[in-house]
N, C-alpha and C positions, 0 to 999 in steps of 0.2 A: 504495499500500500504505501502511497505517496504521502510525503510529511503533509499535516495538515495544518493550516493556519486559520484560527477561528476570528474574527471580526465583528466586535461589539459597536454598531452605531446605530442611529437613530434616522443618519444620511444617506439610503439605499443607492444615491449615485455615486457616492463619495466610496462604497463599497464594490459597484460594479468596476470601478478602473481599477482599483485594486486586485479585484478577483481576475480580472484580465490578465494584467502584469504579472499577478502569482502563477496565472496558468502559463502562461508562455514562458515561465522557470520549471515547471514540469511543478508545480504546489498547489496541491487541492485548498480548496478553502469552503467557508460556509459560515453564515452569521450565525451570531451566538444570542439568544433570549436569557435573562437572567436565570429562567425556571430550567433550561437546559446544563446550567453550571456543574451541577450535579452528576450529570450524565457524563462527563472527560473523564472521572476516576478510572473507569476501565478501559480508555484507549490509551494506545501505547504509540500512535503515530502523533501525538499533538506535538508540533514543533514551538509553537508560541500562540498567544493570544494578544490583538491587536486593539487597544480600548480607544475609541474617539469619545474624545471628554467635552466637545464643543456644545454647550449648554446643557453640560451632562456630568460636571466634574463629581458632583457630590455621589451620583448614581455610579459612575466609574468605580469610585471610592468603597462603595457598597460590594460590587461586586471583586474588587479586589480583596474585600477583605472574607467572604465566600471562598474564592481560590485559595487563600492560603492557609487560611482554618483547618482545610481538608489536608492530611497527612497523603494521601491520593494525588492530590493536584497541586501541592504548593511549592513543587519542582518546577512547575510550566513557567517557563520565561513571559512576563507581561510587558508589554510594549504600548506604550499611551502615546497618542496625537493631539496635543495641545496648540489651538488656536493663538497666531500671534498677538502678541497684546495681552496675552490673559493667563501668565505663566504663575498666578500668585498659585496656585493650586502643585507647583512642580514639587515641591518637598513634600507636601501632604502623603501627595502618591507616590514618592520614593518610599517614604516610610510605611505609607499600607503597602509596599509588594511590590511594586512597577519596578522591570529589569532596568527597562531603560526607556526616555523620553525624548519623543522628536517634536519641535515647535513647527508648524504648519505657517506658509506652505514648506513644505520639503519634497526634494527631489525622491520618486520613487527608488531610485539607484540606491538612495544612502540605507533603506528598508531593506532593500536585497539583499545590499553588503553584510546586515548584520544577521539578517536570515540565513547565508550562505555561511556565515561565520558559527553560528548555531551547529550546523549541519555538518560542518568540516573536522568541529572538534577545538582544541585551543591550539594557538600560535607556539610557533619554536619558542618563542619568546619566554614562555610560561617554562623552560627548564627542557625543554624538547620532550615535555610528556603531549602525546597524540591522544584521539578517541580510539585507536587501534592498539594501545597498550594495553595490559590489563589490571593491573594493582603495583599500588607500590606501597612502602610502607615508611613512615617516619614518628619517631617516638613509638607512644601506643597508638597511633592512628593509623589505619589502614584506610587508602584510598581507591576506589574503584574508578579508572578512568570514564570509560562506556558509560556509564551511569549517574556519572557525578555524587557518589555515595563515599561518604564517610563512614567510618565504622570506628567504635571504639569497644573493646569488651563486647558485651551482646546490645548495647545503643548503635543505632545508626540513622545519619540524617542521607536525606539527599538535597542538594544544593542548588540553588539557580546559576547560572552559566557565568553572572559575574563575580559571584563571590566564590566559585569553586575556581575561576580564574586567580581572582587575588590570594586565597588561600595556597594555592600551588606554588605560587611565586614568593611569598614568604616562606613555603615550604625549604623551597628551594636553596636558602642559606640560612636557617634557624638562625636567631641571635642578629643577624645582619639587620641594619633598619636600612629599608625601602622608603624612599621618598615616593609621595603623593604621583610627584612626575613618572616614575617608574611604573607605579601600579596602576596609573592612568595606561601607560604602554603596553603593560601587559595582559588587559581586561578589557580595553575597547579597539576597536578599529584605527588605523594611523588618521592623521589629521582629522580626529573628531573633537570637538570640544568638549569637553567635560569639568565642571566646576569642582574645585576643589572639597567644598562642602560636600558634594555628591560622593567622594571617597569616603567620607567620614560618615555618612550612610551607610552605605554597604559593609563598611570594617563594624562598625557597632551593631547592625544586623548580624553578621559573620560571628563576632566576639559572641552575643546573646547565646547563638545557636551552638558554640561550640563550648562554652561553659557550661549551658546545661547539661547536656551532652557528658560531659568529662568530670563536672564540677571544680574547673580549674579555667583561671584567666589566662589563655593561651597567648592571646596577642595584647602585647605591650604600647602604649601611646609615646612616642618620642617628643615632646612638645616642642614645636616648632621645625619638626624636622621629617616624621613618619611613621611607620609602625613596625614592629618586629615580633616576630613570632619566638618564645621564649618557653622550655620544656623544663630548665633547671629550679 
């Protein structure tokens, strides 16, 4: 089955444009209703969900909460399309679980590049680890690359693509301080503008998940410098 991209929007014309572009690239697409969110749990081909927030930011936040509240769907990447001049909900969406935001008007090529990065696995800049690698171990963490699964004892979590790339970068050299610029380079496509605050939100989310699973604060903040993974 082709990778599926679900689109949540009240603008059918916008969806039709994107569905045509996605079809040319070999991606299946479908409109998503709030009532259908629960049905995504059993689907293994979902590549991402695109949320059109125009006049619907509060509703989009509710959709995010529903998806992230279910362990079976929490790993699905969420992309938000934000109208130009209406970026006030940007951080709220990020904190709610949106993986990446695009301010409209946005070139479809940018979104396609991002979706293709999800299909192709991690960049070699994350330590040479790619989707066809099986597992590797750092400290007491076992990382299964193909599924973005992190295991610690009997516990496991499935990370979103951004958090997974950030973690792999930090684990590449435990103890080393990675600057925000280095982390942006590891987790986002080239020439992609990312605010420093965006890194802080993603790292905060990753830190909470790891601490809940391991009982330890693995990621340390180095004031005015960046972040490091420490196990001592």
